[in-house]
mmCIF file of the C-alpha atoms, coordinates in Angstrom:
data_MODEL
# 
_entry.id   MODEL 
# 
loop_
_atom_site.group_PDB 
_atom_site.id 
_atom_site.type_symbol 
_atom_site.label_atom_id 
_atom_site.label_alt_id 
_atom_site.label_comp_id 
_atom_site.label_asym_id 
_atom_site.label_entity_id 
_atom_site.label_seq_id 
_atom_site.pdbx_PDB_ins_code 
_atom_site.Cartn_x 
_atom_site.Cartn_y 
_atom_site.Cartn_z 
_atom_site.occupancy 
_atom_site.B_iso_or_equiv 
_atom_site.pdbx_formal_charge 
_atom_site.auth_seq_id 
_atom_site.auth_comp_id 
_atom_site.auth_asym_id 
_atom_site.auth_atom_id 
_atom_site.pdbx_PDB_model_num 
ATOM 1   C CA . MET A 1 1   ? 43.015 -35.757 -65.860  1.00 0.00 ? 1   MET A CA 1 
ATOM 2   C CA . SER A 1 2   ? 42.570 -32.774 -68.123  1.00 0.00 ? 2   SER A CA 1 
ATOM 3   C CA . ILE A 1 3   ? 41.828 -31.904 -71.606  1.00 0.00 ? 3   ILE A CA 1 
ATOM 4   C CA . ALA A 1 4   ? 42.748 -28.854 -73.647  1.00 0.00 ? 4   ALA A CA 1 
ATOM 5   C CA . ILE A 1 5   ? 40.181 -26.471 -75.038  1.00 0.00 ? 5   ILE A CA 1 
ATOM 6   C CA . GLY A 1 6   ? 39.672 -27.188 -78.777  1.00 0.00 ? 6   GLY A CA 1 
ATOM 7   C CA . THR A 1 7   ? 40.681 -30.786 -78.461  1.00 0.00 ? 7   THR A CA 1 
ATOM 8   C CA . MET A 1 8   ? 38.814 -33.061 -80.920  1.00 0.00 ? 8   MET A CA 1 
ATOM 9   C CA . MET A 1 9   ? 37.911 -36.524 -79.976  1.00 0.00 ? 9   MET A CA 1 
ATOM 10  C CA . LEU A 1 10  ? 36.838 -39.213 -82.420  1.00 0.00 ? 10  LEU A CA 1 
ATOM 11  C CA . ALA A 1 11  ? 34.497 -42.191 -81.675  1.00 0.00 ? 11  ALA A CA 1 
ATOM 12  C CA . PRO A 1 12  ? 36.099 -45.605 -82.058  1.00 0.00 ? 12  PRO A CA 1 
ATOM 13  C CA . GLY A 1 13  ? 36.136 -46.761 -85.692  1.00 0.00 ? 13  GLY A CA 1 
ATOM 14  C CA . THR A 1 14  ? 35.862 -43.305 -87.074  1.00 0.00 ? 14  THR A CA 1 
ATOM 15  C CA . ALA A 1 15  ? 37.868 -42.683 -90.389  1.00 0.00 ? 15  ALA A CA 1 
ATOM 16  C CA . MET A 1 16  ? 39.941 -39.589 -90.308  1.00 0.00 ? 16  MET A CA 1 
ATOM 17  C CA . PRO A 1 17  ? 42.034 -37.711 -92.831  1.00 0.00 ? 17  PRO A CA 1 
ATOM 18  C CA . SER A 1 18  ? 45.578 -38.956 -93.466  1.00 0.00 ? 18  SER A CA 1 
ATOM 19  C CA . ASP A 1 19  ? 47.159 -35.660 -92.491  1.00 0.00 ? 19  ASP A CA 1 
ATOM 20  C CA . TRP A 1 20  ? 45.656 -35.796 -89.009  1.00 0.00 ? 20  TRP A CA 1 
ATOM 21  C CA . THR A 1 21  ? 47.746 -37.261 -86.134  1.00 0.00 ? 21  THR A CA 1 
ATOM 22  C CA . VAL A 1 22  ? 46.513 -39.099 -83.127  1.00 0.00 ? 22  VAL A CA 1 
ATOM 23  C CA . GLN A 1 23  ? 47.717 -38.265 -79.751  1.00 0.00 ? 23  GLN A CA 1 
ATOM 24  C CA . SER A 1 24  ? 49.227 -41.200 -77.849  1.00 0.00 ? 24  SER A CA 1 
ATOM 25  C CA . ASP A 1 25  ? 46.618 -41.284 -75.063  1.00 0.00 ? 25  ASP A CA 1 
ATOM 26  C CA . LYS A 1 26  ? 43.211 -42.736 -75.804  1.00 0.00 ? 26  LYS A CA 1 
ATOM 27  C CA . GLY A 1 27  ? 40.511 -42.122 -73.307  1.00 0.00 ? 27  GLY A CA 1 
ATOM 28  C CA . ASP A 1 28  ? 39.141 -44.914 -71.237  1.00 0.00 ? 28  ASP A CA 1 
ATOM 29  C CA . ASP A 1 29  ? 36.070 -44.965 -73.332  1.00 0.00 ? 29  ASP A CA 1 
ATOM 30  C CA . GLY A 1 30  ? 38.042 -45.648 -76.509  1.00 0.00 ? 30  GLY A CA 1 
ATOM 31  C CA . TRP A 1 31  ? 37.612 -42.181 -78.025  1.00 0.00 ? 31  TRP A CA 1 
ATOM 32  C CA . THR A 1 32  ? 40.804 -40.941 -79.828  1.00 0.00 ? 32  THR A CA 1 
ATOM 33  C CA . ARG A 1 33  ? 42.233 -37.534 -79.151  1.00 0.00 ? 33  ARG A CA 1 
ATOM 34  C CA . VAL A 1 34  ? 43.383 -35.764 -82.379  1.00 0.00 ? 34  VAL A CA 1 
ATOM 35  C CA . ALA A 1 35  ? 46.534 -33.537 -82.303  1.00 0.00 ? 35  ALA A CA 1 
ATOM 36  C CA . GLN A 1 36  ? 45.679 -30.402 -84.360  1.00 0.00 ? 36  GLN A CA 1 
ATOM 37  C CA . SER A 1 37  ? 48.025 -27.720 -85.400  1.00 0.00 ? 37  SER A CA 1 
ATOM 38  C CA . LEU A 1 38  ? 45.728 -25.905 -87.834  1.00 0.00 ? 38  LEU A CA 1 
ATOM 39  C CA . ALA A 1 39  ? 43.455 -23.008 -86.906  1.00 0.00 ? 39  ALA A CA 1 
ATOM 40  C CA . PRO A 1 40  ? 39.809 -24.017 -87.058  1.00 0.00 ? 40  PRO A CA 1 
ATOM 41  C CA . LEU A 1 41  ? 38.945 -22.033 -90.230  1.00 0.00 ? 41  LEU A CA 1 
ATOM 42  C CA . LEU A 1 42  ? 41.982 -23.344 -92.065  1.00 0.00 ? 42  LEU A CA 1 
ATOM 43  C CA . ARG A 1 43  ? 41.126 -26.978 -90.984  1.00 0.00 ? 43  ARG A CA 1 
ATOM 44  C CA . GLU A 1 44  ? 37.626 -26.542 -92.332  1.00 0.00 ? 44  GLU A CA 1 
ATOM 45  C CA . HIS A 1 45  ? 38.914 -25.351 -95.707  1.00 0.00 ? 45  HIS A CA 1 
ATOM 46  C CA . THR A 1 46  ? 41.554 -28.147 -95.911  1.00 0.00 ? 46  THR A CA 1 
ATOM 47  C CA . LEU A 1 47  ? 38.975 -30.703 -95.120  1.00 0.00 ? 47  LEU A CA 1 
ATOM 48  C CA . ALA A 1 48  ? 36.509 -29.474 -97.691  1.00 0.00 ? 48  ALA A CA 1 
ATOM 49  C CA . ALA A 1 49  ? 39.224 -29.363 -100.337 1.00 0.00 ? 49  ALA A CA 1 
ATOM 50  C CA . THR A 1 50  ? 40.110 -33.043 -99.826  1.00 0.00 ? 50  THR A CA 1 
ATOM 51  C CA . GLY A 1 51  ? 36.476 -34.298 -99.919  1.00 0.00 ? 51  GLY A CA 1 
ATOM 52  C CA . TRP A 1 52  ? 35.872 -34.435 -96.192  1.00 0.00 ? 52  TRP A CA 1 
ATOM 53  C CA . THR A 1 53  ? 32.674 -33.080 -94.517  1.00 0.00 ? 53  THR A CA 1 
ATOM 54  C CA . PHE A 1 54  ? 32.962 -31.935 -90.924  1.00 0.00 ? 54  PHE A CA 1 
ATOM 55  C CA . SER A 1 55  ? 29.541 -30.719 -89.901  1.00 0.00 ? 55  SER A CA 1 
ATOM 56  C CA . PHE A 1 56  ? 28.882 -28.760 -86.685  1.00 0.00 ? 56  PHE A CA 1 
ATOM 57  C CA . ARG A 1 57  ? 25.875 -29.314 -84.485  1.00 0.00 ? 57  ARG A CA 1 
ATOM 58  C CA . ALA A 1 58  ? 24.382 -26.569 -82.506  1.00 0.00 ? 58  ALA A CA 1 
ATOM 59  C CA . PRO A 1 59  ? 23.587 -25.980 -79.682  1.00 0.00 ? 59  PRO A CA 1 
ATOM 60  C CA . GLY A 1 60  ? 26.537 -27.265 -77.781  1.00 0.00 ? 60  GLY A CA 1 
ATOM 61  C CA . VAL A 1 61  ? 26.419 -30.125 -75.155  1.00 0.00 ? 61  VAL A CA 1 
ATOM 62  C CA . ALA A 1 62  ? 27.506 -29.854 -71.687  1.00 0.00 ? 62  ALA A CA 1 
ATOM 63  C CA . THR A 1 63  ? 27.788 -32.158 -68.674  1.00 0.00 ? 63  THR A CA 1 
ATOM 64  C CA . THR A 1 64  ? 28.490 -32.034 -65.082  1.00 0.00 ? 64  THR A CA 1 
ATOM 65  C CA . ALA A 1 65  ? 29.839 -34.480 -62.682  1.00 0.00 ? 65  ALA A CA 1 
ATOM 66  C CA . TYR A 1 66  ? 30.038 -34.124 -58.809  1.00 0.00 ? 66  TYR A CA 1 
ATOM 67  C CA . GLY A 1 67  ? 32.564 -35.779 -56.467  1.00 0.00 ? 67  GLY A CA 1 
ATOM 68  C CA . LEU A 1 68  ? 35.660 -35.655 -54.373  1.00 0.00 ? 68  LEU A CA 1 
ATOM 69  C CA . ASN A 1 69  ? 38.068 -37.448 -56.796  1.00 0.00 ? 69  ASN A CA 1 
ATOM 70  C CA . GLU A 1 70  ? 39.016 -35.280 -59.718  1.00 0.00 ? 70  GLU A CA 1 
ATOM 71  C CA . ALA A 1 71  ? 39.903 -38.334 -62.018  1.00 0.00 ? 71  ALA A CA 1 
ATOM 72  C CA . THR A 1 72  ? 36.416 -39.907 -61.374  1.00 0.00 ? 72  THR A CA 1 
ATOM 73  C CA . MET A 1 73  ? 34.547 -36.562 -62.008  1.00 0.00 ? 73  MET A CA 1 
ATOM 74  C CA . PHE A 1 74  ? 36.473 -36.131 -65.359  1.00 0.00 ? 74  PHE A CA 1 
ATOM 75  C CA . ALA A 1 75  ? 35.779 -39.700 -66.485  1.00 0.00 ? 75  ALA A CA 1 
ATOM 76  C CA . THR A 1 76  ? 32.069 -39.403 -65.505  1.00 0.00 ? 76  THR A CA 1 
ATOM 77  C CA . ALA A 1 77  ? 31.696 -35.987 -67.235  1.00 0.00 ? 77  ALA A CA 1 
ATOM 78  C CA . MET A 1 78  ? 33.550 -37.168 -70.484  1.00 0.00 ? 78  MET A CA 1 
ATOM 79  C CA . GLY A 1 79  ? 31.449 -40.438 -70.512  1.00 0.00 ? 79  GLY A CA 1 
ATOM 80  C CA . ARG A 1 80  ? 28.230 -38.324 -70.366  1.00 0.00 ? 80  ARG A CA 1 
ATOM 81  C CA . LEU A 1 81  ? 29.485 -35.971 -72.987  1.00 0.00 ? 81  LEU A CA 1 
ATOM 82  C CA . VAL A 1 82  ? 30.447 -38.617 -75.578  1.00 0.00 ? 82  VAL A CA 1 
ATOM 83  C CA . SER A 1 83  ? 27.148 -40.477 -74.928  1.00 0.00 ? 83  SER A CA 1 
ATOM 84  C CA . GLU A 1 84  ? 25.221 -37.289 -75.799  1.00 0.00 ? 84  GLU A CA 1 
ATOM 85  C CA . VAL A 1 85  ? 27.434 -36.826 -78.887  1.00 0.00 ? 85  VAL A CA 1 
ATOM 86  C CA . LEU A 1 86  ? 26.551 -40.364 -80.095  1.00 0.00 ? 86  LEU A CA 1 
ATOM 87  C CA . ARG A 1 87  ? 22.954 -39.885 -79.224  1.00 0.00 ? 87  ARG A CA 1 
ATOM 88  C CA . GLN A 1 88  ? 22.872 -36.971 -81.733  1.00 0.00 ? 88  GLN A CA 1 
ATOM 89  C CA . GLY A 1 89  ? 24.298 -39.300 -84.438  1.00 0.00 ? 89  GLY A CA 1 
ATOM 90  C CA . CYS A 1 90  ? 27.762 -37.727 -84.467  1.00 0.00 ? 90  CYS A CA 1 
ATOM 91  C CA . ASN A 1 91  ? 31.222 -39.253 -84.298  1.00 0.00 ? 91  ASN A CA 1 
ATOM 92  C CA . THR A 1 92  ? 33.296 -36.298 -83.138  1.00 0.00 ? 92  THR A CA 1 
ATOM 93  C CA . VAL A 1 93  ? 33.243 -33.926 -80.172  1.00 0.00 ? 93  VAL A CA 1 
ATOM 94  C CA . GLU A 1 94  ? 35.169 -30.567 -79.964  1.00 0.00 ? 94  GLU A CA 1 
ATOM 95  C CA . ILE A 1 95  ? 35.893 -29.487 -76.425  1.00 0.00 ? 95  ILE A CA 1 
ATOM 96  C CA . ASP A 1 96  ? 34.720 -25.925 -75.669  1.00 0.00 ? 96  ASP A CA 1 
ATOM 97  C CA . SER A 1 97  ? 35.460 -25.643 -71.938  1.00 0.00 ? 97  SER A CA 1 
ATOM 98  C CA . VAL A 1 98  ? 36.402 -27.515 -68.764  1.00 0.00 ? 98  VAL A CA 1 
ATOM 99  C CA . THR A 1 99  ? 35.730 -25.734 -65.556  1.00 0.00 ? 99  THR A CA 1 
ATOM 100 C CA . LYS A 1 100 ? 35.918 -26.739 -61.953  1.00 0.00 ? 100 LYS A CA 1 
ATOM 101 C CA . HIS A 1 101 ? 33.468 -25.370 -59.346  1.00 0.00 ? 101 HIS A CA 1 
ATOM 102 C CA . ARG A 1 102 ? 32.167 -25.782 -55.882  1.00 0.00 ? 102 ARG A CA 1 
ATOM 103 C CA . PHE A 1 103 ? 28.616 -25.891 -54.602  1.00 0.00 ? 103 PHE A CA 1 
ATOM 104 C CA . LEU A 1 104 ? 28.027 -25.896 -50.843  1.00 0.00 ? 104 LEU A CA 1 
ATOM 105 C CA . GLY A 1 105 ? 31.614 -27.298 -50.497  1.00 0.00 ? 105 GLY A CA 1 
ATOM 106 C CA . LEU A 1 106 ? 31.014 -30.250 -52.959  1.00 0.00 ? 106 LEU A CA 1 
ATOM 107 C CA . PRO A 1 107 ? 33.376 -29.964 -55.968  1.00 0.00 ? 107 PRO A CA 1 
ATOM 108 C CA . TYR A 1 108 ? 32.087 -30.492 -59.424  1.00 0.00 ? 108 TYR A CA 1 
ATOM 109 C CA . LEU A 1 109 ? 33.389 -30.403 -62.978  1.00 0.00 ? 109 LEU A CA 1 
ATOM 110 C CA . ARG A 1 110 ? 31.622 -29.092 -65.998  1.00 0.00 ? 110 ARG A CA 1 
ATOM 111 C CA . ILE A 1 111 ? 32.744 -29.962 -69.508  1.00 0.00 ? 111 ILE A CA 1 
ATOM 112 C CA . SER A 1 112 ? 31.071 -28.519 -72.657  1.00 0.00 ? 112 SER A CA 1 
ATOM 113 C CA . GLY A 1 113 ? 31.702 -29.070 -76.386  1.00 0.00 ? 113 GLY A CA 1 
ATOM 114 C CA . HIS A 1 114 ? 30.051 -29.310 -79.783  1.00 0.00 ? 114 HIS A CA 1 
ATOM 115 C CA . ALA A 1 115 ? 28.959 -32.470 -81.452  1.00 0.00 ? 115 ALA A CA 1 
ATOM 116 C CA . ARG A 1 116 ? 30.508 -32.817 -84.874  1.00 0.00 ? 116 ARG A CA 1 
ATOM 117 C CA . ASP A 1 117 ? 30.199 -35.338 -87.680  1.00 0.00 ? 117 ASP A CA 1 
ATOM 118 C CA . LEU A 1 118 ? 33.239 -36.288 -89.762  1.00 0.00 ? 118 LEU A CA 1 
ATOM 119 C CA . HIS A 1 119 ? 32.961 -38.385 -92.952  1.00 0.00 ? 119 HIS A CA 1 
ATOM 120 C CA . HIS A 1 120 ? 34.550 -38.581 -96.306  1.00 0.00 ? 120 HIS A CA 1 
ATOM 121 C CA . GLU A 1 121 ? 32.431 -37.764 -99.368  1.00 0.00 ? 121 GLU A CA 1 
ATOM 122 C CA . VAL A 1 122 ? 32.778 -40.526 -102.006 1.00 0.00 ? 122 VAL A CA 1 
ATOM 123 C CA . PRO A 1 123 ? 33.069 -38.854 -105.491 1.00 0.00 ? 123 PRO A CA 1 
ATOM 124 C CA . LYS A 1 124 ? 30.214 -39.696 -107.862 1.00 0.00 ? 124 LYS A CA 1 
# 
């Protein structure tokens, strides 16, 4: 398994703008990958212009998973990452990096990202 840098993933049940498209593959955890063609700054302006708020949480979140099976390491690390995003009260995560390492011969995978919160502002 792998995931591209900059990929955004939405929690199950999260509403999203109508011009966003969903990638065909959902994660095992039910999170939806969003296919984005816009540059981040343009995406922010487009969302704001249509009444959406896409807040950014700092600092980023990172998780590590050890193991011999790459698919299991990936699933474990992603599960920990989305759990932390939900703990922060957010419904979206934007992937910053995915790196593979070894420590004393044992492989591990580190995934980092930023928790984000996507919601539509209802006009008053």
